[in-house]
N, C-alpha and C positions, 0 to 999 in steps of 0.2 A: 975448495968448495965447503964453507963454514956447514959446520952440519946443527942439528937440535937434540939435548939429548932429550931421551922419553923414556915410558916403561907404557907396560901393560898393553900391545900394540889387539887394539880386536881380531880374533880368530875365523872367523866367519859369520855370513850373512843373517842367520834364523830371528834374532830379534829384530834385525831392521823390516825381513818379510815380515814377523809378524804385525809391525807398527803398521807396512805398509796398506798390507792385507785390507786391518780395519780401517786404514784414511782411505782406501779406495771406495769399500762399498759404503763409508760415510759422505763421500765425495757425493758418488751415484744418488743418494736418498737427497742432499742437498739438490741435486739439481732435478728432480722432485719437483720441489717447490718452487725453484726458480722456475719452471715450466708455467705451475700451473698459475704461481704469482705475476705470472707473464699476461696470461687468460683473461685473469681473472681483471685486473688493469685497461690490456683494451676493450673489455667487455664493456667495466667500467664507464671509461672517459674516450673511447675512440680517440683516441690520440698518440703520439711517438713523445711527446716531452716524458711523462710520468717514468718512460725507461730509460731517456737520459739520467733525472733525476736523482732515480735508484740505483744505478750505475756511479755515480755524482756521489751519492751518501755512503756508498760504499770503500770506494777509495780513498776520499779523504781523511775517516776518521783513520783508516789503514796505515796510510803515509803520514798523517800526527803524530797517531801511538807507539809508531814501529821502536821509538831511543828508549820509549818505556818496556816495551816487548823485549826489547833486549838485554835491559838492566834487569827483568825479573827473571829471563833466559839464564843468564851468567848467574846471578847471586844465589838463587833456589834452585831445588832437583827438578830436571827437566820433564819428566815426565808426568810430574806434580802437575808441573805449569802444564803440561799437554790435556790431563786430564782434566782441569779445570775449564779449561776453554773449548774442551768439548762438548763440558757440561752446560759453559756459559749458552753456547747452539742448540742445546736439546732446550734449554730453557724458550728460548727465541720461538724456538719449530713448537711446543707448547703451547705458549699465548697464541700463536695463530690459528692452534687449530680449535682452542678454545671463541674464537672469533671467529671462525669459519662457521663454529658448532651453534653458534648464537645469532650468526647471521648481522653481526658487530665489526664484519671487517670494512674500512676505509681504505682510500688510497694512501691519506696519509700515516696510517698504520706499516706498511707496506716500508715506507718511507724509517720506521723507525727499528722495523727487522731487519734493514739494507746497514742499518746504524750498529744492533747488536751485532749481527754477524761481523761487522767490520773489526768492532773491538775484540772480538773470538779472534779471528786471521790473526791481528795484530800482536797477539802474545805466542800462538800458535805457531805460528810459522819460523820466527826467530828459532823457538825453541827445539824443534820438526828439523830443521836446518841445523843449527850445529848440533846436536844428538845424531845426527848420521856421522858424524866423523869420530865419531864415537862409540858406533856398533858397527863400524865395516874398515874391516883393513882399507889402508889407502890404496895399494893396486884395486880394489874394488870399487872404487867410489864412480868415476866411470861408470861402471854399471848399474851404482847405485843410482845415481843421478836422472840415467836414463830410465829405471825403470819408474821414476818419480811423472819423467815426461807421459811416459806409459800411462801413467793415471790418471791425467791432466786427457790425451787421449781416448781414451775406452769411455774417460765421463764424459767427453764430447760426442760421442757415438751411443753408447746407451745411454744414457739418460735422457735423451730429446725421445730415442724409439720406444722406451720404458715409458716416459710420461705422457707418452700420445696414446698409445695402446691401453694404458688404463686410467684416463681424465674421462674420456666417460662413461667406463660403470663402474668410478670410485669418485669423480668428481675432484676438488681442491681437498676437500677434508678427509679423505684417502690417500693422495701423497704424500699431503705432509705429515700425518698418524704414522708411513710405512719412512718418509722420513726422520723423523723422531728415534723410530726402533731402528735405526741404522747408526744412529749415534752410541749405543750400546753397544752395537759389535766394536765402532773404534775402542770405545774405553775399555770392555773385556780383552783385547789385543792389545793395551797398555798395563794392563791391571798383570798381564802374564809376563812380560819382560821386565829385565832390568839394567835401563839405561846409563853406564856407569859413569861418574862425573868428575871432572878434570879437575887432581888436588889444589890446584893455584886457584879453584874458584873457594874452596873450601876455605882456605886463609885469608882471602877478600872480603867471605861473606862476616867476618869479625872485624875488619876495618870498620869504624866509620865513615863513609863517606856521603855529601851533598847530592841530591839527586842530578843538579848541575856537571857533577864534578864524573858522576857517572856516566852521563849521558854524552859529555864532550868527551869522553874515551876513546868512542869508535871512532871517532871524527878527529881525532890526532890521531890512532893508531893510521889510519890509510892514509891520512895525510903527510904522516914521515915515511910512507913507501910511495916513493912516484910512480912507481909502476902498476902497483893497482889502484889510484888514484885515477892514473891513465885509463886503465883496464875500466873502470866507472862509467870515468864520462863519456868514453866511449860507449857503453851499453845506454848510458842514458839518450843519448843522441839515436842509438839506435831503434830504440822503442818508442821514441816522438816521430819519425818516420812513420816507422811500421804505422802506427798504431794514428796520424795524422789520415794514411790511405785507409789502413783499413777497417776503419769506423765507418767507411764511405761504400763499404763494400756491397749491400743491399742496394739502395740505389745506381749506382755502377750496374749492377743486373738485372736490374728490374726494369731497367729503362728499356734493354732490349729482348726482353723475354721474360716467359712466366713463372710464377713462382716456383712453382713441383720441379723446373730448372736449375732454383738457385738452390732447393732444397738437397738436388741431386751432387752439384758444383759442392757446397758442403759437407756432403760426406765424402767426397771424393776428398778433401783436403782431412777429415778425419782420416779416411784412411792414409793418408800419404802419412798426417805426426805417427801415426800409430805403428808406422812399419819405420820409421826414421827411433822410434824410441826401443823399439824392439831390436834393432840395429844397433845401440848403443846399451842397450842391459844385456846382452850376448857379448861383445867385444869389450867395452869400458872404454872406449878409443884411444890413440895414439901414447905415446911415451912423450912423446914435447906437445902437451898439451897447448898453450899460447899461440902455436901451428895452426893447432886443428880448429881455436876458437876464430883466427883469421880467416882461414881457409872455408871452412862449413857456412860463415857467413855471408862469404864472399859467394860460395855457392849457391846460396838462399836466397841475396837478396834480389838479383834477378829474376825471381818470379813475383815478384811485384811490379816489375816493370812487363812480363809477357798480361799478366792480369790487364794491365792498363790501354794495352798494344790496340787490342783489336777486341769490338765487340763480338765477340764469337764464342760459342760456350767452350768447344773445344780448346781456344788459346788462353781461355781463363783457370779449365780446366790444369792444364798445362803449367799454368804458372800457380797453381793449391798447392798440386804436385811438387813442384822445386822446393817454394817456397817452405811447405810443410812439411819435408822429411828433411831438409837439413835444419833446420831452428833449434830441433832434440838436438841433432850432433850439435851444435856449437855451444848451444844453452848446457848442456850434461859435460862438456868440457871444461866451459867457466866457473859450471860450480866445484866442479874437483878441482882445479885449480885455485878457487877460493880457498875451498878447507884444507888444501894439505899449506897453501901459504900464511896461513892463519894460529893464533896462537889457540888452540881451542878452548882456555879457560874465558875468551873473550870471545868466542866467535857467537854468543849473543848476541854482547854489545854491535859486533863489529856489523855481522850482517843485519842487524836490523838497519844502520845506515846506508849498507848498499841494498838494501829496498827502497828506501825513502827516495835517496836518490835517484836512484836508477828508474821507479816508476814518478818522478814526482811535476815530469813535462809530460804523464801522457794523461789528464785530467787536461791540461792546455790542449792538448792535441783533440781532444773529443769535441772541447766548447770552442776550437776555432775551426774545426774542419769543416762543417756545414755552411758557415758564414761565405770563408774562400770559397765552399762551391758554386754555392747558390748564386752568389751575388759579385764573383771574379771569372772564376776561370770557366763557369759554367758558359756565361755570356760573354765572355771573349771569345771560347769554340765554338760560337754561332754566329759571330760576328766576320766581317769582310775581308777583316786585314791580311799585307801581306804574311805578318808573321803565322797567323792564324790558319790564312791557307796553304799556308807548307808546311806546319806541322802536321794540320787537317789529310793534307797528302799520306801521312805518314799513316796516321790513327786513326782519320775520318775526322767527320764531323756530323754537330748536331748533337741531340738530346743523350746524355752522357756523357759525350766526348771528356769535357771538363774533367767530370771523374777521372778519368781514363788517363788523364794527363798530368793529375794530382798521384795516380802510381806510379806513371812513366819516371814521376820527378824525384821520388819520393825511393827509390831505386836507384835509378842515380847520383841520387845525394848520400843514399848507404852504400856503395860504391865506392866512393868518392871520400866515407866517413874513416872505411874498413882499409884505401891506402892511406890515409894521413896517421889512422894508427900503428901499422906497419911501418912507418917510417920515422917512428919515433921509438926512438931506443930503450928509453925504461919500461916502454910497454913492449917492446917485443924482446927484450931480455931478463924482464922479470923472472922469470923460472930460475936462470942465472946469478940475478943479483939477492935472490929473495931465497932463506931457507928454508926448509921442508918440515912443517911439523907432525910428530904425531902424539896422539892424546897420553897425556900424565894423567892415571886416575886415585882418587881417595878411597880409603879402605870401603868395600859394599855394607849393604845396610847391617848383617850380618857381625861388620868386624873384621872378617880374613880380608888380611894384603891383597890385594891383587896388583900386584908390580913387577917387572919383569924389563934389564935394562935392557936397551937395544937406542942404536943411533938413529936420526931419518937425513940421508942428502938429498938435495934436487935430483931424481935421475934421468 
């Protein structure tokens, strides 16, 4: 097995924990703004389209700007990049507070705020992901990624509950003001830590390369490693199928039950995700991470089938538990795998391409899911064709059963995609074919060298 010489392996998770806590508070604050703006748009328009457009205006800039965000993360101090990104989000929230306070907020302003937050996220996320490798010992990467999943789960649980309780007494202005205050906690946490920089990045910063050369580097890096490229394509397919179904979860549940049951089912999914995240953060995952990716996704995707199988809250709740518990385990193992198999000096550019490709099909899924449900699957399951009758004998017929069929097909195709990825030897064996990297750091800001000879090989 080949090895990769490295220096200054991080020794503990203290810096990561500090940053993680600051970002968690900030994410919960942002969820207050999202909730409040959602209520505002519904009261203003009474339509669902503005919600879809808001998601579109957030997703598209994040995807398009990902290569630039990766270049910046590799060329400049990642901590400063994250500080600047958080500051930009704070400016957006401050503008929202002013618009609400002056009664000038309109729906198109919300789209502009979504673009602002998307730009911030496009720079913050690659820098954050690349910084984890420099802060966390290799053996603890699974735990660190589990904690990041836990942060998302906690945000999905605490944010809506807190926003719902505070909206009546504080209004939209109060929610956004709290969000604005939480940015200072995130910025303060970043100010307290020092994130080592890869030594190679210091040398590359001095070399004059065009934006195009830098932007293409991440593509070439992944393209030259067939296992990573195959893993990335696999996740793009899984993300597409999952979003094709999950964007329809509201119409599926509300077709046969009440909004309060829908809320309970969402909470069940949130608790399951939190439980899976806690397990991953405490355990860290198995040493053979590629097998963990296959196994946990294979265990998660039947949850989609269970959700669509019958119009029964118990069945859907069971599907939520299966799906949301295993997602953090599979995602955490995948992130740790990318972090150990990618040169730390190139992780900003490589991870930005990873973000772009893995999420590129998500907007397409969101755009086609509604028409597929309304004009293809729902009419089909309300028809009397022999095939519809046979399928209806299993999953039921009538309103919502076309959406249920989409869930069943998405889960089944996800299992087939997982089997195909497992049968691909370049993906299955990438842990053995690619060497592990350990961080190589430059002198810190005080000029003290941060070097310690070590070797890192695949375990």
